[in-house]
VOFISE-66738 format. One record per residue (C-alpha): z, x, y; residue in one letter; residue number from 1. Coordinates in pm, whole numbers, plus 50000, padded with zeros to 5 digits. Example, Ala and Ser with C-alpha at 12.3 -4.5 7.8 and 13.67 -1.06 7.14 Angstrom:
<r><pz>50780</pz><px>51230</px><py>49550</py><resn>a</resn><resi>1</resi></r>
<r><pz>50714</pz><px>51367</px><py>49894</py><resn>s</resn><resi>2</resi></r>
***
This chain:
<r><pz>83534</pz><px>09738</px><py>04481</py><resn>m</resn><resi>1</resi></r>
<r><pz>83826</pz><px>09530</px><py>04571</py><resn>l</resn><resi>2</resi></r>
<r><pz>84100</pz><px>09818</px><py>04609</py><resn>s</resn><resi>3</resi></r>
<r><pz>83848</pz><px>09980</px><py>04819</py><resn>d</resn><resi>4</resi></r>
<r><pz>83806</pz><px>09667</px><py>05047</py><resn>l</resn><resi>5</resi></r>
<r><pz>84183</pz><px>09631</px><py>05037</py><resn>s</resn><resi>6</resi></r>
<r><pz>84263</pz><px>09970</px><py>05194</py><resn>e</resn><resi>7</resi></r>
<r><pz>84007</pz><px>09906</px><py>05457</py><resn>r</resn><resi>8</resi></r>
<r><pz>84170</pz><px>09551</px><py>05552</py><resn>v</resn><resi>9</resi></r>
<r><pz>84510</pz><px>09485</px><py>05626</py><resn>n</resn><resi>10</resi></r>
<r><pz>84594</pz><px>09153</px><py>05530</py><resn>w</resn><resi>11</resi></r>
<r><pz>84906</pz><px>09087</px><py>05704</py><resn>n</resn><resi>12</resi></r>
<r><pz>84798</pz><px>09240</px><py>06027</py><resn>e</resn><resi>13</resi></r>
<r><pz>84447</pz><px>09105</px><py>06072</py><resn>i</resn><resi>14</resi></r>
<r><pz>84350</pz><px>08821</px><py>05814</py><resn>v</resn><resi>15</resi></r>
<r><pz>84680</pz><px>08639</px><py>05779</py><resn>k</resn><resi>16</resi></r>
<r><pz>84714</pz><px>08626</px><py>06165</py><resn>p</resn><resi>17</resi></r>
<r><pz>84320</pz><px>08505</px><py>06171</py><resn>m</resn><resi>18</resi></r>
<r><pz>84449</pz><px>08212</px><py>05932</py><resn>i</resn><resi>19</resi></r>
<r><pz>84735</pz><px>08125</px><py>06111</py><resn>e</resn><resi>20</resi></r>
<r><pz>84565</pz><px>08107</px><py>06430</py><resn>a</resn><resi>21</resi></r>
<r><pz>84372</pz><px>07816</px><py>06336</py><resn>r</resn><resi>22</resi></r>
<r><pz>84669</pz><px>07596</px><py>06276</py><resn>s</resn><resi>23</resi></r>
<r><pz>84901</pz><px>07459</px><py>06559</py><resn>p</resn><resi>24</resi></r>
<r><pz>85262</pz><px>07570</px><py>06514</py><resn>p</resn><resi>25</resi></r>
<r><pz>85447</pz><px>07361</px><py>06315</py><resn>l</resn><resi>26</resi></r>
<r><pz>85833</pz><px>07273</px><py>06348</py><resn>p</resn><resi>27</resi></r>
<r><pz>86082</pz><px>07448</px><py>06151</py><resn>a</resn><resi>28</resi></r>
<r><pz>86241</pz><px>07138</px><py>06017</py><resn>d</resn><resi>29</resi></r>
<r><pz>86018</pz><px>06878</px><py>05813</py><resn>g</resn><resi>30</resi></r>
<r><pz>85745</pz><px>06881</px><py>05557</py><resn>v</resn><resi>31</resi></r>
<r><pz>85418</pz><px>07107</px><py>05667</py><resn>a</resn><resi>32</resi></r>
<r><pz>85193</pz><px>06862</px><py>05469</py><resn>a</resn><resi>33</resi></r>
<r><pz>85348</pz><px>06530</px><py>05679</py><resn>l</resn><resi>34</resi></r>
<r><pz>85336</pz><px>06720</px><py>05994</py><resn>d</resn><resi>35</resi></r>
<r><pz>84970</pz><px>06833</px><py>05989</py><resn>r</resn><resi>36</resi></r>
<r><pz>84901</pz><px>06471</px><py>05864</py><resn>a</resn><resi>37</resi></r>
<r><pz>85034</pz><px>06371</px><py>06189</py><resn>i</resn><resi>38</resi></r>
<r><pz>84863</pz><px>06595</px><py>06405</py><resn>v</resn><resi>39</resi></r>
<r><pz>84557</pz><px>06470</px><py>06225</py><resn>i</resn><resi>40</resi></r>
<r><pz>84623</pz><px>06100</px><py>06351</py><resn>l</resn><resi>41</resi></r>
<r><pz>84725</pz><px>06229</px><py>06668</py><resn>n</resn><resi>42</resi></r>
<r><pz>84354</pz><px>06390</px><py>06733</py><resn>a</resn><resi>43</resi></r>
<r><pz>84232</pz><px>06051</px><py>06826</py><resn>f</resn><resi>44</resi></r>
<r><pz>84223</pz><px>05933</px><py>07186</py><resn>a</resn><resi>45</resi></r>
<r><pz>84247</pz><px>05624</px><py>07298</py><resn>t</resn><resi>46</resi></r>
<r><pz>83836</pz><px>05619</px><py>07375</py><resn>g</resn><resi>47</resi></r>
<r><pz>83749</pz><px>05741</px><py>07057</py><resn>d</resn><resi>48</resi></r>
<r><pz>83593</pz><px>05501</px><py>06791</py><resn>r</resn><resi>49</resi></r>
<r><pz>83575</pz><px>05730</px><py>06529</py><resn>s</resn><resi>50</resi></r>
<r><pz>83525</pz><px>06152</px><py>06466</py><resn>l</resn><resi>51</resi></r>
<r><pz>83364</pz><px>06339</px><py>06284</py><resn>s</resn><resi>52</resi></r>
<r><pz>83552</pz><px>06575</px><py>06033</py><resn>l</resn><resi>53</resi></r>
<r><pz>83406</pz><px>06896</px><py>06273</py><resn>a</resn><resi>54</resi></r>
<r><pz>83596</pz><px>06710</px><py>06573</py><resn>e</resn><resi>55</resi></r>
<r><pz>83909</pz><px>06649</px><py>06402</py><resn>i</resn><resi>56</resi></r>
<r><pz>83908</pz><px>07035</px><py>06323</py><resn>a</resn><resi>57</resi></r>
<r><pz>83810</pz><px>07127</px><py>06635</py><resn>t</resn><resi>58</resi></r>
<r><pz>84081</pz><px>06895</px><py>06793</py><resn>r</resn><resi>59</resi></r>
<r><pz>84349</pz><px>06990</px><py>06542</py><resn>t</resn><resi>60</resi></r>
<r><pz>84295</pz><px>07362</px><py>06464</py><resn>g</resn><resi>61</resi></r>
<r><pz>84269</pz><px>07259</px><py>06106</py><resn>l</resn><resi>62</resi></r>
<r><pz>84049</pz><px>07427</px><py>05822</py><resn>y</resn><resi>63</resi></r>
<r><pz>83794</pz><px>07105</px><py>05728</py><resn>k</resn><resi>64</resi></r>
<r><pz>83934</pz><px>07163</px><py>05362</py><resn>s</resn><resi>65</resi></r>
<r><pz>84291</pz><px>07110</px><py>05474</py><resn>t</resn><resi>66</resi></r>
<r><pz>84182</pz><px>06803</px><py>05643</py><resn>i</resn><resi>67</resi></r>
<r><pz>83973</pz><px>06655</px><py>05372</py><resn>l</resn><resi>68</resi></r>
<r><pz>84300</pz><px>06667</px><py>05142</py><resn>r</resn><resi>69</resi></r>
<r><pz>84530</pz><px>06533</px><py>05392</py><resn>l</resn><resi>70</resi></r>
<r><pz>84272</pz><px>06249</px><py>05465</py><resn>a</resn><resi>71</resi></r>
<r><pz>84299</pz><px>06150</px><py>05101</py><resn>n</resn><resi>72</resi></r>
<r><pz>84659</pz><px>06050</px><py>05135</py><resn>s</resn><resi>73</resi></r>
<r><pz>84575</pz><px>05888</px><py>05478</py><resn>l</resn><resi>74</resi></r>
<r><pz>84301</pz><px>05686</px><py>05325</py><resn>l</resn><resi>75</resi></r>
<r><pz>84521</pz><px>05558</px><py>05040</py><resn>r</resn><resi>76</resi></r>
<r><pz>84782</pz><px>05448</px><py>05312</py><resn>g</resn><resi>77</resi></r>
<r><pz>84493</pz><px>05298</px><py>05503</py><resn>q</resn><resi>78</resi></r>
<r><pz>84609</pz><px>05540</px><py>05792</py><resn>l</resn><resi>79</resi></r>
<r><pz>84255</pz><px>05631</px><py>05808</py><resn>l</resn><resi>80</resi></r>
<r><pz>83930</pz><px>05487</px><py>05719</py><resn>e</resn><resi>81</resi></r>
<r><pz>83609</pz><px>05662</px><py>05617</py><resn>r</resn><resi>82</resi></r>
<r><pz>83301</pz><px>05513</px><py>05744</py><resn>l</resn><resi>83</resi></r>
<r><pz>82938</pz><px>05517</px><py>05545</py><resn>d</resn><resi>84</resi></r>
<r><pz>82835</pz><px>05770</px><py>05760</py><resn>d</resn><resi>85</resi></r>
<r><pz>83122</pz><px>06009</px><py>05676</py><resn>g</resn><resi>86</resi></r>
<r><pz>83304</pz><px>05976</px><py>05982</py><resn>r</resn><resi>87</resi></r>
<r><pz>83640</pz><px>05849</px><py>06019</py><resn>y</resn><resi>88</resi></r>
<r><pz>83843</pz><px>05627</px><py>06242</py><resn>r</resn><resi>89</resi></r>
<r><pz>84221</pz><px>05496</px><py>06264</py><resn>i</resn><resi>90</resi></r>
<r><pz>84323</pz><px>05228</px><py>05967</py><resn>g</resn><resi>91</resi></r>
<r><pz>84443</pz><px>04875</px><py>05985</py><resn>p</resn><resi>92</resi></r>
<r><pz>84791</pz><px>05007</px><py>05880</py><resn>a</resn><resi>93</resi></r>
<r><pz>84865</pz><px>05161</px><py>06197</py><resn>t</resn><resi>94</resi></r>
<r><pz>84783</pz><px>04827</px><py>06369</py><resn>f</resn><resi>95</resi></r>
<r><pz>85062</pz><px>04690</px><py>06139</py><resn>r</resn><resi>96</resi></r>
<r><pz>85305</pz><px>04934</px><py>06240</py><resn>l</resn><resi>97</resi></r>
<r><pz>85195</pz><px>04924</px><py>06626</py><resn>g</resn><resi>98</resi></r>
<r><pz>85290</pz><px>04521</px><py>06580</py><resn>a</resn><resi>99</resi></r>
<r><pz>85616</pz><px>04608</px><py>06412</py><resn>l</resn><resi>100</resi></r>
<r><pz>85719</pz><px>04851</px><py>06690</py><resn>y</resn><resi>101</resi></r>
<r><pz>85597</pz><px>04592</px><py>06991</py><resn>q</resn><resi>102</resi></r>
<r><pz>85820</pz><px>04318</px><py>06831</py><resn>r</resn><resi>103</resi></r>
<r><pz>86100</pz><px>04573</px><py>06812</py><resn>s</resn><resi>104</resi></r>
<r><pz>86075</pz><px>04727</px><py>07176</py><resn>v</resn><resi>105</resi></r>
<r><pz>86288</pz><px>04527</px><py>07447</py><resn>v</resn><resi>106</resi></r>
<r><pz>86132</pz><px>04626</px><py>07778</py><resn>a</resn><resi>107</resi></r>
<r><pz>86474</pz><px>04619</px><py>07956</py><resn>m</resn><resi>108</resi></r>
<r><pz>86553</pz><px>04890</px><py>07695</py><resn>d</resn><resi>109</resi></r>
<r><pz>86305</pz><px>05126</px><py>07779</py><resn>i</resn><resi>110</resi></r>
<r><pz>86275</pz><px>05105</px><py>08151</py><resn>l</resn><resi>111</resi></r>
<r><pz>86647</pz><px>05108</px><py>08257</py><resn>l</resn><resi>112</resi></r>
<r><pz>86717</pz><px>05425</px><py>08106</py><resn>p</resn><resi>113</resi></r>
<r><pz>86417</pz><px>05570</px><py>08295</py><resn>v</resn><resi>114</resi></r>
<r><pz>86469</pz><px>05404</px><py>08609</py><resn>m</resn><resi>115</resi></r>
<r><pz>86834</pz><px>05529</px><py>08601</py><resn>r</resn><resi>116</resi></r>
<r><pz>86724</pz><px>05895</px><py>08517</py><resn>d</resn><resi>117</resi></r>
<r><pz>86482</pz><px>05853</px><py>08834</py><resn>l</resn><resi>118</resi></r>
<r><pz>86726</pz><px>05709</px><py>09069</py><resn>s</resn><resi>119</resi></r>
<r><pz>87007</pz><px>05965</px><py>08970</py><resn>e</resn><resi>120</resi></r>
<r><pz>86723</pz><px>06263</px><py>09018</py><resn>q</resn><resi>121</resi></r>
<r><pz>86618</pz><px>06119</px><py>09372</py><resn>s</resn><resi>122</resi></r>
<r><pz>86982</pz><px>05915</px><py>09492</py><resn>r</resn><resi>123</resi></r>
<r><pz>86723</pz><px>05656</px><py>09582</py><resn>e</resn><resi>124</resi></r>
<r><pz>86683</pz><px>05289</px><py>09437</py><resn>s</resn><resi>125</resi></r>
<r><pz>86417</pz><px>05230</px><py>09182</py><resn>v</resn><resi>126</resi></r>
<r><pz>86233</pz><px>04928</px><py>09100</py><resn>a</resn><resi>127</resi></r>
<r><pz>86009</pz><px>04751</px><py>08838</py><resn>f</resn><resi>128</resi></r>
<r><pz>85790</pz><px>04475</px><py>08959</py><resn>y</resn><resi>129</resi></r>
<r><pz>85543</pz><px>04218</px><py>08771</py><resn>v</resn><resi>130</resi></r>
<r><pz>85257</pz><px>04059</px><py>08913</py><resn>r</resn><resi>131</resi></r>
<r><pz>85295</pz><px>03713</px><py>08912</py><resn>s</resn><resi>132</resi></r>
<r><pz>84952</pz><px>03542</px><py>09069</py><resn>g</resn><resi>133</resi></r>
<r><pz>84936</pz><px>03634</px><py>09401</py><resn>d</resn><resi>134</resi></r>
<r><pz>85271</pz><px>03769</px><py>09457</py><resn>v</resn><resi>135</resi></r>
<r><pz>85470</pz><px>04006</px><py>09266</py><resn>r</resn><resi>136</resi></r>
<r><pz>85876</pz><px>03981</px><py>09138</py><resn>t</resn><resi>137</resi></r>
<r><pz>86120</pz><px>04246</px><py>09119</py><resn>c</resn><resi>138</resi></r>
<r><pz>86234</pz><px>04209</px><py>08716</py><resn>l</resn><resi>139</resi></r>
<r><pz>86452</pz><px>04492</px><py>08716</py><resn>y</resn><resi>140</resi></r>
<r><pz>86653</pz><px>04722</px><py>08964</py><resn>r</resn><resi>141</resi></r>
<r><pz>86887</pz><px>05085</px><py>08999</py><resn>v</resn><resi>142</resi></r>
<r><pz>87034</pz><px>05060</px><py>09320</py><resn>e</resn><resi>143</resi></r>
<r><pz>87065</pz><px>05359</px><py>09536</py><resn>s</resn><resi>144</resi></r>
<r><pz>87385</pz><px>05578</px><py>09550</py><resn>k</resn><resi>145</resi></r>
<r><pz>87397</pz><px>05594</px><py>09947</py><resn>h</resn><resi>146</resi></r>
<r><pz>87599</pz><px>05328</px><py>10121</py><resn>p</resn><resi>147</resi></r>
<r><pz>87267</pz><px>05272</px><py>10364</py><resn>i</resn><resi>148</resi></r>
<r><pz>86990</pz><px>05119</px><py>10135</py><resn>r</resn><resi>149</resi></r>
<r><pz>86707</pz><px>04880</px><py>10133</py><resn>y</resn><resi>150</resi></r>
<r><pz>86847</pz><px>04537</px><py>09956</py><resn>t</resn><resi>151</resi></r>
<r><pz>86595</pz><px>04386</px><py>09704</py><resn>i</resn><resi>152</resi></r>
<r><pz>86745</pz><px>04175</px><py>09409</py><resn>r</resn><resi>153</resi></r>
<r><pz>86607</pz><px>04103</px><py>09082</py><resn>e</resn><resi>154</resi></r>
<r><pz>86439</pz><px>03791</px><py>09087</py><resn>g</resn><resi>155</resi></r>
<r><pz>86298</pz><px>03891</px><py>09468</py><resn>d</resn><resi>156</resi></r>
<r><pz>85940</pz><px>03786</px><py>09511</py><resn>v</resn><resi>157</resi></r>
<r><pz>85737</pz><px>03986</px><py>09733</py><resn>l</resn><resi>158</resi></r>
<r><pz>85354</pz><px>03995</px><py>09876</py><resn>p</resn><resi>159</resi></r>
<r><pz>85115</pz><px>04118</px><py>09617</py><resn>l</resn><resi>160</resi></r>
<r><pz>84913</pz><px>04315</px><py>09889</py><resn>l</resn><resi>161</resi></r>
<r><pz>85187</pz><px>04473</px><py>10101</py><resn>m</resn><resi>162</resi></r>
<r><pz>85411</pz><px>04766</px><py>10003</py><resn>g</resn><resi>163</resi></r>
<r><pz>85366</pz><px>05046</px><py>09727</py><resn>s</resn><resi>164</resi></r>
<r><pz>85443</pz><px>04826</px><py>09434</py><resn>g</resn><resi>165</resi></r>
<r><pz>85239</pz><px>04534</px><py>09506</py><resn>g</resn><resi>166</resi></r>
<r><pz>84921</pz><px>04748</px><py>09603</py><resn>r</resn><resi>167</resi></r>
<r><pz>84956</pz><px>04921</px><py>09277</py><resn>v</resn><resi>168</resi></r>
<r><pz>84999</pz><px>04596</px><py>09087</py><resn>l</resn><resi>169</resi></r>
<r><pz>84641</pz><px>04518</px><py>09254</py><resn>a</resn><resi>170</resi></r>
<r><pz>84464</pz><px>04789</px><py>09225</py><resn>a</resn><resi>171</resi></r>
<r><pz>84510</pz><px>04805</px><py>08833</py><resn>f</resn><resi>172</resi></r>
<r><pz>84430</pz><px>04405</px><py>08848</py><resn>s</resn><resi>173</resi></r>
<r><pz>84087</pz><px>04529</px><py>08942</py><resn>g</resn><resi>174</resi></r>
<r><pz>84134</pz><px>04473</px><py>09378</py><resn>q</resn><resi>175</resi></r>
<r><pz>83818</pz><px>04597</px><py>09496</py><resn>p</resn><resi>176</resi></r>
<r><pz>83788</pz><px>04814</px><py>09804</py><resn>g</resn><resi>177</resi></r>
<r><pz>83834</pz><px>05206</px><py>09864</py><resn>e</resn><resi>178</resi></r>
<r><pz>84146</pz><px>05218</px><py>09949</py><resn>s</resn><resi>179</resi></r>
<r><pz>84244</pz><px>05086</px><py>09553</py><resn>y</resn><resi>180</resi></r>
<r><pz>83992</pz><px>05295</px><py>09390</py><resn>e</resn><resi>181</resi></r>
<r><pz>84180</pz><px>05567</px><py>09534</py><resn>s</resn><resi>182</resi></r>
<r><pz>84513</pz><px>05404</px><py>09374</py><resn>i</resn><resi>183</resi></r>
<r><pz>84332</pz><px>05370</px><py>09044</py><resn>r</resn><resi>184</resi></r>
<r><pz>84214</pz><px>05781</px><py>09114</py><resn>r</resn><resi>185</resi></r>
<r><pz>84582</pz><px>05910</px><py>09165</py><resn>t</resn><resi>186</resi></r>
<r><pz>84764</pz><px>05646</px><py>08976</py><resn>c</resn><resi>187</resi></r>
<r><pz>85007</pz><px>05599</px><py>09260</py><resn>h</resn><resi>188</resi></r>
<r><pz>85057</pz><px>05464</px><py>09612</py><resn>y</resn><resi>189</resi></r>
<r><pz>85284</pz><px>05604</px><py>09904</py><resn>l</resn><resi>190</resi></r>
<r><pz>85350</pz><px>05368</px><py>10186</py><resn>s</resn><resi>191</resi></r>
<r><pz>85587</pz><px>05373</px><py>10492</py><resn>v</resn><resi>192</resi></r>
<r><pz>85609</pz><px>05045</px><py>10701</py><resn>g</resn><resi>193</resi></r>
<r><pz>85371</pz><px>04868</px><py>10510</py><resn>d</resn><resi>194</resi></r>
<r><pz>85558</pz><px>04564</px><py>10405</py><resn>r</resn><resi>195</resi></r>
<r><pz>85902</pz><px>04625</px><py>10605</py><resn>d</resn><resi>196</resi></r>
<r><pz>85888</pz><px>04870</px><py>10927</py><resn>p</resn><resi>197</resi></r>
<r><pz>86202</pz><px>05013</px><py>10800</py><resn>e</resn><resi>198</resi></r>
<r><pz>86142</pz><px>05072</px><py>10447</py><resn>t</resn><resi>199</resi></r>
<r><pz>85909</pz><px>05344</px><py>10280</py><resn>a</resn><resi>200</resi></r>
<r><pz>85804</pz><px>05397</px><py>09884</py><resn>g</resn><resi>201</resi></r>
<r><pz>85569</pz><px>05499</px><py>09643</py><resn>v</resn><resi>202</resi></r>
<r><pz>85449</pz><px>05336</px><py>09317</py><resn>s</resn><resi>203</resi></r>
<r><pz>85317</pz><px>05410</px><py>08999</py><resn>a</resn><resi>204</resi></r>
<r><pz>85180</pz><px>05178</px><py>08704</py><resn>p</resn><resi>205</resi></r>
<r><pz>85346</pz><px>05156</px><py>08376</py><resn>v</resn><resi>206</resi></r>
<r><pz>85087</pz><px>05058</px><py>08093</py><resn>f</resn><resi>207</resi></r>
<r><pz>85132</pz><px>04874</px><py>07754</py><resn>g</resn><resi>208</resi></r>
<r><pz>84917</pz><px>04906</px><py>07431</py><resn>p</resn><resi>209</resi></r>
<r><pz>84563</pz><px>04833</px><py>07506</py><resn>g</resn><resi>210</resi></r>
<r><pz>84590</pz><px>05025</px><py>07880</py><resn>r</resn><resi>211</resi></r>
<r><pz>84760</pz><px>04653</px><py>07958</py><resn>v</resn><resi>212</resi></r>
<r><pz>84920</pz><px>04678</px><py>08304</py><resn>l</resn><resi>213</resi></r>
<r><pz>85283</pz><px>04614</px><py>08228</py><resn>l</resn><resi>214</resi></r>
<r><pz>85421</pz><px>04649</px><py>08578</py><resn>g</resn><resi>215</resi></r>
<r><pz>85497</pz><px>04899</px><py>08886</py><resn>a</resn><resi>216</resi></r>
<r><pz>85759</pz><px>05164</px><py>08910</py><resn>l</resn><resi>217</resi></r>
<r><pz>85869</pz><px>05194</px><py>09253</py><resn>t</resn><resi>218</resi></r>
<r><pz>86079</pz><px>05455</px><py>09432</py><resn>l</resn><resi>219</resi></r>
<r><pz>86181</pz><px>05327</px><py>09803</py><resn>a</resn><resi>220</resi></r>
<r><pz>86425</pz><px>05343</px><py>10054</py><resn>g</resn><resi>221</resi></r>
<r><pz>86494</pz><px>05315</px><py>10426</py><resn>p</resn><resi>222</resi></r>
<r><pz>86240</pz><px>05506</px><py>10648</py><resn>s</resn><resi>223</resi></r>
<r><pz>86486</pz><px>05694</px><py>10849</py><resn>t</resn><resi>224</resi></r>
<r><pz>86585</pz><px>05881</px><py>10510</py><resn>r</resn><resi>225</resi></r>
<r><pz>86291</pz><px>05841</px><py>10256</py><resn>v</resn><resi>226</resi></r>
<r><pz>86018</pz><px>05978</px><py>10465</py><resn>d</resn><resi>227</resi></r>
<r><pz>85684</pz><px>06085</px><py>10341</py><resn>r</resn><resi>228</resi></r>
<r><pz>85799</pz><px>06460</px><py>10279</py><resn>t</resn><resi>229</resi></r>
<r><pz>86073</pz><px>06315</px><py>10060</py><resn>f</resn><resi>230</resi></r>
<r><pz>85807</pz><px>06077</px><py>09887</py><resn>l</resn><resi>231</resi></r>
<r><pz>85537</pz><px>06324</px><py>09815</py><resn>r</resn><resi>232</resi></r>
<r><pz>85796</pz><px>06544</px><py>09680</py><resn>r</resn><resi>233</resi></r>
<r><pz>85936</pz><px>06265</px><py>09443</py><resn>m</resn><resi>234</resi></r>
<r><pz>85579</pz><px>06137</px><py>09335</py><resn>t</resn><resi>235</resi></r>
<r><pz>85525</pz><px>06414</px><py>09022</py><resn>p</resn><resi>236</resi></r>
<r><pz>85899</pz><px>06262</px><py>08931</py><resn>a</resn><resi>237</resi></r>
<r><pz>85790</pz><px>05920</px><py>08961</py><resn>l</resn><resi>238</resi></r>
<r><pz>85461</pz><px>05951</px><py>08759</py><resn>l</resn><resi>239</resi></r>
<r><pz>85672</pz><px>06143</px><py>08482</py><resn>e</resn><resi>240</resi></r>
<r><pz>85889</pz><px>05876</px><py>08482</py><resn>a</resn><resi>241</resi></r>
<r><pz>85592</pz><px>05592</px><py>08449</py><resn>a</resn><resi>242</resi></r>
<r><pz>85444</pz><px>05819</px><py>08184</py><resn>a</resn><resi>243</resi></r>
<r><pz>85749</pz><px>05845</px><py>07987</py><resn>r</resn><resi>244</resi></r>
<r><pz>85795</pz><px>05441</px><py>08032</py><resn>a</resn><resi>245</resi></r>
<r><pz>85417</pz><px>05395</px><py>07924</py><resn>t</resn><resi>246</resi></r>
<r><pz>85471</pz><px>05638</px><py>07623</py><resn>r</resn><resi>247</resi></r>
<r><pz>85746</pz><px>05455</px><py>07483</py><resn>a</resn><resi>248</resi></r>
<r><pz>85573</pz><px>05118</px><py>07492</py><resn>f</resn><resi>249</resi></r>
<r><pz>85297</pz><px>05275</px><py>07272</py><resn>g</resn><resi>250</resi></r>
<r><pz>85031</pz><px>05328</px><py>07510</py><resn>e</resn><resi>251</resi></r>
<r><pz>84867</pz><px>05680</px><py>07550</py><resn>d</resn><resi>252</resi></r>
<r><pz>85006</pz><px>05843</px><py>07902</py><resn>a</resn><resi>253</resi></r>
<r><pz>84780</pz><px>06108</px><py>07940</py><resn>s</resn><resi>254</resi></r>
<r><pz>84620</pz><px>05965</px><py>08253</py><resn>m</resn><resi>255</resi></r>
<r><pz>84955</pz><px>05950</px><py>08407</py><resn>l</resn><resi>256</resi></r>
<r><pz>85048</pz><px>06294</px><py>08298</py><resn>e</resn><resi>257</resi></r>
<r><pz>84751</pz><px>06417</px><py>08447</py><resn>q</resn><resi>258</resi></r>
<r><pz>84848</pz><px>06259</px><py>08775</py><resn>a</resn><resi>259</resi></r>
<r><pz>85186</pz><px>06411</px><py>08787</py><resn>a</resn><resi>260</resi></r>
<r><pz>85038</pz><px>06728</px><py>08771</py><resn>r</resn><resi>261</resi></r>
<r><pz>84794</pz><px>06723</px><py>09020</py><resn>l</resn><resi>262</resi></r>
<r><pz>85092</pz><px>06540</px><py>09256</py><resn>a</resn><resi>263</resi></r>
<r><pz>85289</pz><px>06852</px><py>09164</py><resn>g</resn><resi>264</resi></r>
<r><pz>85025</pz><px>07075</px><py>09233</py><resn>a</resn><resi>265</resi></r>
<r><pz>84962</pz><px>06928</px><py>09582</py><resn>e</resn><resi>266</resi></r>
<r><pz>85317</pz><px>06928</px><py>09675</py><resn>t</resn><resi>267</resi></r>
<r><pz>85389</pz><px>07263</px><py>09593</py><resn>a</resn><resi>268</resi></r>
<r><pz>85068</pz><px>07428</px><py>09799</py><resn>t</resn><resi>269</resi></r>
<r><pz>85092</pz><px>07136</px><py>10053</py><resn>g</resn><resi>270</resi></r>
<r><pz>84778</pz><px>07008</px><py>10018</py><resn>l</resn><resi>271</resi></r>
<r><pz>84897</pz><px>06668</px><py>10044</py><resn>s</resn><resi>272</resi></r>
<r><pz>84705</pz><px>06436</px><py>10304</py><resn>s</resn><resi>273</resi></r>
<r><pz>84958</pz><px>06335</px><py>10591</py><resn>p</resn><resi>274</resi></r>
***
């Protein structure tokens, strides 16, 4: 009977691809079991308190038997916990590793490479602002390559509710109002002549662990050169830079990544509002 079945079913052409399709592609180098364990941990999103075995299987594409086998190792290492109802949640060892990572991170080492890349791409100035009560402070700055540029120095204090950087900081600090709701939906704000009639810019938030607002990343320049069309074109790159910094600080950047895709689609199809 088995020989008859093998004649009817070609393993290499039918069965094997069905099995391989269940699992995500893995890198050519490294250890496959470790790669799959990482896939299981990455199945948990920021809003997940716990996941069932079926939910993990759906999100990862792995067989339940594979997940159970790897979960035993993750449980021993306290990277996962199994609850009384059989669901899984991220384990306490991840908190310790996260704390170690946070202590090893220097903000300047993360932000300045991101800012330099964005400035190189746009050839305009890039700044990082943090909120200080009812004002904002320029913490870091990368200058434009152009001889004519708007000048803000590190340490300069600016109004909070004026300019793209200030409005982004206010929006993600809970400022009420429809205009701030819009900023929270799109994860960016574009302004021309808001704080200074000769300056234009676009800003996006950068987050740390626990979705804590760290600051606002701003691309800006003289409005004679940096107009709305230019800023719209650079908005996807700005959002991608903010997402890159957010990931490096250890926070989920999917919201910023989605905003970058939407901004890119609007730019490509000309659907951005004037």
